Phi, psi and omega in degrees: 000134180289163179300321180292314180296321179293319178296319178295318178297317178296319179296316179297318179296320178296317179297317179300320179294317181292335178282349173281114186242174178282345179251129182302319181302314179294317180306310181293314180300311185289318179294321177295318178297318179302321181283325189255334189231341185301319183298337181274357179284149173288169178301320180293320179293325177296321176296320178294323176299317176302317179294322180299323181291348177276349183283138178301148185309310183300319180291318180298320178297319178300318179295311185289335176275352178082013180277337176219161176239142174295156176283331184281123182303318181295323178290323176302316181296317181291319177301318179298319179297318179296314181296326180296323180302328185262356177254351179280000000 
């Protein structure tokens, strides 16, 4: 395996681990998005997704359920992309 392919594989494994959350709803939403929509994100959106995963579960659930919006524009865009996967 090349260095680039190995780095991508490690990154994907890390993301899968980070998408495992303490709340089942988040776990399902994030893992499904990772499988169905993550590959379509731009490089900048992927970085924002990484940042989104640092948010505590209760706050992240509020964002993904549409009850609150992040203050950061880039996070708002990624949350919208995640929500779009489940409304299509």
